[in-house]
N, C-alpha and C positions, 0 to 999 in steps of 0.2 A: 839207458846209457848207450852211446854210439861209439864203437871202436873201429879204427881204421888202421890197416897194416899194409905196407908196401915192401916188396922184396921177398927173398927166400933164402933158405940155407942151402949151401952147395959146397962142392969140393971137399975141403977139410971138415971133419965132423964138427957140428955146432958152430961153424964160422960163418959170419954174415957175408953175403955177396950182393951187390947192388942189382936191381932189375936191369935186364938188357945184357948182362954178361952171359956168354954162351958156353956150352960144354959140348964135347963130342966132335965128330968129323963133319966136314963141309957137306951140306945138303942143299941142292939148288932148287928142289921142288917146292911148290907152295904147300903150306901145312893144311891138313884136313883131318876130320874126325876119323878115328879108326875103330877098333873093337871096343866094346863097353858092356858092363853088366852091373847088377846091383844085388848083393846078398843081403837078405833080411832074416834074422832070427828073432822070434818073438820071445817075450818075457817068460822065463822058466822052461823054455823049449830049446834053448841054445846048446851048443857043444863047443869043445875046444880040441883042436884049433877050429876057428871059423874060416872056411875055405870058399872062395868065390867059384862060380861056374866057370869052366874054361872058355877062353876066347882066343882067337888067332891074332897075333900081333906080328909086326914086321921084325925080321931078324935084326936089323939095325935101323937107325934113323928116326926112331919114335921117342917121344916123351910120354911119361906115364904119371897118372895121378891116382892116389887111393886115399880113402878116408876111413876112419874108425869112429863111428858115432854110437855112444852107449855109456856103459859104466866107466867112470874115471879110473877105477882100479884095474881095468883091463888095458894096461898101458904098455904092453910089449910093442916093439916096432914091427912093421910088416916083414914078411918073407915072401918070396915069389919063386915060381918053379924054374926061373932062369937065373937065379942068383944075383939079381940086381941089388945095388946098395941104395936104400931109400933114405932121403933126407927129410927131416921134419920141416914143414913149411910154417914157421912161427910156433909159438907155444900152444898148448891145448886151449880151446875156448870153452869155458864152463857154461852150462845152461843157467839162465836166470829163472824167473817165474816160479820161485819157491822150491826148486830142486836142490838147493844147498850146493854142496860140492860133489854130489854123487855121480853126476852125468856130465860129459863133455864131448867135444868133437875134435879130432886130431887129423891133420892133413899132412900128406907125404907126397914127394915128387921124385922122379928119376928123369933127368934131362937127356941122357944119351943111353937109352935102354937096350939091353939084349932081349930078344923075344923069339917067337915062333908059334907053332901049333900048340893048342891046349894050354895056354898060358893061364896060370892061376895065381892069386895072392891069398895069403893066410895070416891070421892073427891068433897067437896063443892067448887064451883068456885066463890068466892066472888068478885074477881077483874074483871073478864070478863067471864060471864056465857056462851055467845055464842061462845067464842073463841076456837081455835083449841087446842086439847090435845090428847096425846097418853099415854096409861096406860097399860104396860105389867104387868101381875100378874103370878108369877111362884111359884110352890110348889116343894120343894126337900124333898122327903120322907126319913125316917130313918136317919135324919140328927141331928142337935142340936149344931154342932160346925161350925162356919164360920172360917175355918182354915186360910184363907188368902184372901185378896181382893186387886185388883189393879185398879186404875182409872187414865186414861190418856186422854188428848185432843190431838189427832194426827193431825198435820197440813195437808193441802190438798196434796194428792198424789194418785197414782194408788193403792198402797198397804199401808194399815194403820195397824200398829202393836200395840197390847195391851201391857200393863205392864205384868210382870211375877208374877205368884203365886206359892207357894211352899206347897206341901202336905207331910204328913208323912205316908200315907197309901191310901187305896181305897177312891175315892172322886168323887163327881159330880161337874163338872165345868160348870158354866153358863156365857156366854158372851153376852153383850148387846151393840149394835151399834146405835148411834144417828147421822146421817149425818147432816151437817150444810149448804149444798148448797141450793140455791134458784131454785130448779129443781122439776119437777113433776113426772118424770119417771126415775128410777135408778135401779142399781143392787148392792148387797152387799153380797159377797160370802166368808165365812170363810174357812181357811185351817186347817191343823193339825188334821183332823178327826172330827171336829165340825159339827153338823147337825143343820140347821135352823129349829126352831119349830114354830115361829110366825114372821110375818113381815108386814110392811105397807110401800111399796115401789112404789106403783102406786097411786099417789095423785090425787084428783079431781082438777078441774080448780080453785076452790076457796082456795086451799092449805090445808096443814095438816102438822103434825110433823112426819117425816120419822123415822122408827125404825125397828130393826131386833134383834131377840133373837135366840141364838144357845146354844147347850150344848154338853158335851162330858163326857163319863165315863172313869176314869183312875183307874187302879188296883194296882198301886205301888206308893211309895213315889217318888217325883221328883219335878222339876220346869217346869212350863208350861206357854205358851202364845199362842196367836192366831193372825193371820194376816187376815185382811179383804181386798179383792180385789173388787173394785167397779168402776162403770162408770155411769155418767160422774165423773170426778175427783172432789172431795170435801174433806173437813176435817170432823172429826167425834169425838164426845165424846164417849169414850169407857170404859166399865167396864168388869172385869173378876173376878168371884167369885170361891172359892174352898170350898165346903161343905163336912164335914166328919161326921161320927157318933160319938156319945159319947162313949169313951172307958170304 
């Protein structure tokens, strides 16, 4: 089954806001990739709270993305060391491929973030503290507008294609891949000029939540997508974000 979502939650808690609506102060600079990290706790070896490695973010003017991939019962919202208010970006996306309702991926965003040195994000794991979890944390500098976002669940295949996003000018695109196969070693390679910045593709014997994050800078208005080529064949939950600066 293919699922597609556009838009995000912003401003008032749980209230929908259309893509392209901005938050925060005016920023004239072109958006760019900032700090990023990926926390991975393997099955049975995790702890609560799950805390990312620290990264240095801008004091103001950045947008932030964080994901919680793992047990559905670990459903607390994120907290970060600068007290930002995170908005859920659509509902949790449950894994298919025989996992039942035990595992899902949750996405969160801050459009006008406070930041600085040693910035961390944490999740309290109330449902299963030692359980596996993967947490990518990405900063997009000089942003403030989530111009478009596409979320799809691509069925198993050699090439998995994301949904399309549309921009009106220079943008930073961020793509996130969550494979659903019961495998321990895999590849996930994006096309269309995307560069992988963080990944967890070699899992330990006790298992983990596979994940890969890639980005691309685009200079002009247009519509963009990305295809991931991987082995062994599996399905994947895919996101593609397009961030722009406040005009």
